[in-house]
C-alpha positions, 0 to 999 in steps of 0.5 A, a space after each residue: 486444538 486439533 481434537 476440538 476441531 475434529 469434534 466439531 467437524 463430526 458435529 457439523 450436520 446438527 450444528 452447522 451455524 455453531 460450527 461456522 462461528 467456531 471456524 471463524 474464531 478458530 482461524 484467528 488462533 491458527 497461523 499459516 503452516 506448510 508454506 511452500 513455493 510449488 516450483 523449486 526453481 521459482 523459489 530459488 529465484 525469489 532468494 536470488 540464487 540463480 544465474 542472471 544470464 539464464 533469464 536475460 532477454 535477447 534484447 535488453 530494454 532497461 533504459 528509464 524512458 523506454 520502460 516508463 514510456 512503454 508502460 504508458 503506451 501499452 497498458 490497455 483499458 480494453 485488456 483490463 476490461 477483458 480480465 474483469 469480465 472473465 473474473 466475474 464469470 467465476 461467480 463466487 471467488 470466496 477463499 473457501 469456494 469450489 476448487 474442483 469446478 473448471 468454471 466457478 470458484 476460487 480454484 478455477 479463478 486462480 488456475 486462470 490467473 496462472 494460465 495468463 502468467 504462462 501466456 505472458 511468459 511465452 511472450 517474453 522468452 519464458 522469463 516470467 516464472 509462474 508458481 503458487 505459494 501454498 499454505 495450510 490454514 483453517 479458513 471457513 472449514 477449508 484447510 489448503 489455500 494458494 496465492 498465485 505469483 509470477 516472478 520476473 528475475 532481475 538481471 543483477 543479483 548484487 542486490 537480491 531485494 524484490 519488488 512486489 505488485 499485489 492484489 487479492 483475488 478472493 471475493 465475498 458477499 455479506 456472509 464472509 464464509 458464504 461460498 454459494 451466493 453470487 460474489 463477483 467482487 468486481 471492485 473489491 477486488 477484480 480491479 486489483 487482480 486485473 491491474 496485476 495481470 496487465 502489469 505482468 503482461 506489459 512489464 515482462 517485456 523489459 528488464 530490471 536489476 531487481 526481481 519483480 513479483 506479480 502477486 495475486 493473494 487469497 484469504 484477504 477478506 477473512 483476515 489478510 491470510 494469503 498476504 500473511 503467508 507470503 510475508 512469512 515465507 519471505 521472512 523465513 527464507 531470508 528474502 529482502 523486499 525493496 517495496 510492496 505495492 498493494 492494490 485493492 478497490 482501485 478501479 471504481 469512481 462512484 461514491 456510495 451512500 457510505 464509505 470508509 473514512 476518509 470518506 468521499 464527498 457524498 452519494 453519486 460523486 464521481 472522481 476519476 482523477 485521484 488515487 490515494 496511497 495509504 501507508 504506516 507511520 509519519 516521521 521517518 516512515 519508510 512507507 511514507 517515503 515510498 509513497 512520496 517516491 511514487 508521487 515524485 516519479 509520476 510527476 517527473 516521468 508521466 505528468 508532463 505528457 498525461 492526457 488526464 493528469 492524476 492527483 496522488 494523495 499521500 494519506 496519513 493513516 495506514 488504511 481507511 478507518 476500521 479497514 485493512 489490506 494486504 500491505 499490512 502483514 508486510 508492514 508487520 514483518 518490517 517490510 516497506 509496503 503501501 496501499 493504492 485505493 481509489 478516491 471514491 468507494 461504494 460502501 463502508 462494508 458495514 453489511 450488518 447495518 440493515 439500512 446498508 444499500 451500497 455494493 461493497 461486500 455484497 452480491 451487488 459488487 458486480 459488473 454493472 446494471 443492465 439496461 431495460 430490454 438489453 441482455 448485455 452490459 454497455 459502457 455507461 452502465 459499468 461500475 468500473 471505469 477502465 481508463 481510470 484503472 488504466 491510469 492507476 496501473 501505469 502509476 504502479 508500473 512506473 514506480 515499480 519500474 524505476 525502483 527496479 532500475 534505480 540506485 541505492 539509498 544513501 544516508 546523510 549527516 545534517 548540520 548548520 554551518 552558518 545562520 540561514 543554511 543547512 549543510 547536508 553531507 552524504 555519508 553512505 552511497 557516495 558514488 553517485 554524481 548527484 542527489 535529490 533532497 526532499 524537504 517537508 514541513 506541515 504535510 505528508 508531501 515534500 514542500 520542495 525537492 532540490 538537486 545537489 551535485 557531489 556529496 556536500 551542500 550547504 546552500 539551502 538557505 532562508 528557510 522560514 521558522 519551523 521544523 523541517 523534515 529532510 531526506 535524500 535520494 541518490 540520483 544516478 546517471 539516468 536521472 533515476 532516484 533511489 528510495 529516500 534515506 532516513 528522515 532527519 529533523 531540522 528546527 529553523 529559527 526566524 533567522 535561519 539557524 538550527 536551534 539547539 534543543 532547549 527542552 527535554 520534551 517538545 510537543 510538535 505541530 500535528 501533521 498534516 494540519 489542517 487534516 481531513 480524517 487522521 493526523 499524527 501528533 509527535 513529541 520530540 524527546 531530546 534527553 531521556 526522561 523518567 516518568 510513569 505515564 504519558 498521553 496526549 489529551 485531545 479536547 474540543 473548544 468547549 474543553 471536553 476531552 474527546 480522546 486520550 492517546 497513550 504515548 511512549 516517550 523515548 529519545 527521538 521523535 515519538 508519535 501517535 495517530 489521532 483519528 478524528 472519526 465523526 466529530 464536528 469540523 473545527 479547531 481542537 486542542 491537544 496537550 501532552 500530559 506526563 504523570 498528570 501534569 500538562 506539559 505543552 498544548 497546541 491547536 489543530 484544525 479538522 477540515 472535512 
């Protein structure tokens, strides 16, 4: 492959367009190499190989209310605006853009981010450690690339797992390798970078048990390459991750003519009170568990005093239809990671459509529009809503802060001692005084969250007849929860008893139901089954099959994601088919 690449390099003068196509294709064949942390001390801290006393603040601020109230009070819409205005001045932040100029291109942008991390470190007794994660990969004919990180060492190295808050800095216009045209990338994704910077500034004033890593990635637009490099670096060095909070397209409130499904309501719609969390999986998904944790911490810490209450929507799919984000490489390497995205987006990024007129992935993803006879942007002409971005930053900071000081995950044993009740016994991390029990049924959210004292409870009674999903969080003396435990199923009959499995294979009700874009269809396999082929058949009410979803049947819960795409709203029938025989059918409702 190296000889081919050199050959085409020599051919570039005469066949520039052909080379560009070759580079884009070839970059997908290569994996990142020579992945290093440019600062050896920072690299050691990432691995938990350091003395916490070296990075202990003279005054330790680590009480939960001090942290979340401080974040809530200190995150500034004005600061966020200043970052985004600065990021726009770099003109084009394409992954392969200029690295020499002091004022334009990806090099100038990442050096500016690095300098901001240095500035924040000086304000917190030099406890924030900036560095680059450098890697080699052919992206649009440029070989060397850098993520920017700032590491805030935890004060307890007993648990060496880290928490990552990330957003990608690279921008693009219609041509993914265009390094010349204007590509300010304001919504996508100066908003995510600004959020990371502001949380680094604010959160570095406090202390956490876990190390927090503020991360600005590159190469997202060409294939999530910067995040992939960082995930590979982490895996290769045996670093544990507690959670990854990815922020991408996180500050706009205007719905475009188009948007990636699940779509916003329609052109010109405004939504400044909702943020979406996308995550992989459904039943027993640690990523969905993290999303529910984030929502619970917001509800209990921030919502009671919020001037503008926020709706946090736990979405079914890993990302929007046909789209991807920097949480996915971490998912692929087995780490718990989610994506925050604004409720509304200006465009579905389909720049090949000649009728496309939205801003996303074009040179029009800019600060805003100028008023007539005006040389400056005024607040009502800006495309980013900075109070909205501020609220999203606070949600991120609150979640990361509580993760950073929270207790360890428990595990449980679930039984039924008597009709009408569930008995939950804590079997792992039994040292805590109390625990929180999350119970859900038909949606991705918990229906109820109970508090139990001690390690044994059997007083959750009179649950209506359905299948429930139960997980438990440790709750320490500061009333901070851990991430949820493994999720278990409990099938309750009409009189409240857990029913013993009566069938080898059971088709479960899809969740969520009704749904607005995607929904998970699950099959419960109680005993091993010999078969050759199995799939879920989805039909409309006319009996027309619109999708066939292969499914692998293993003991436990097996699931497939049904993406409704652009079929009409209404009722659909899904059927489990094993070796050509229809086993069981259920109905589901798509409500746009």
